[in-house]
C-alpha positions, 0 to 999 in steps of 0.5 A: 851277052850270049846264053853261055856267058849268062850261064857262066855268070850265074855259076860264077855268082853261085860259087861266090855265094858258096865261098861267102857262106863258108867264110861266114861259117869259118868266121863264126867258128873262130869267135866261139870258144871251142869246146871240143876238138873233133871239128878239124875236118869240118874246118878244113873243108870249109876253108876249101869251099871258101877258096874254091868258091872265092877264086873260081867265082871271081874268075868265072865272073870276070870271064863272063862280064862284057869287055 
């Protein structure tokens, strides 16, 4: 593996970790009883982080792994 592939792999794992943390936060929010209705922006941001982290993280990991 070249240095570029290693950097891409590390960035991919970082994005995947970010997406996983965001998914966990969405899950925790879903199981708790909502007492306020002011968190719509935060939930939308967490969904965006989850999707971006999951999709781009997996694509970068796939790109960096040896074939």
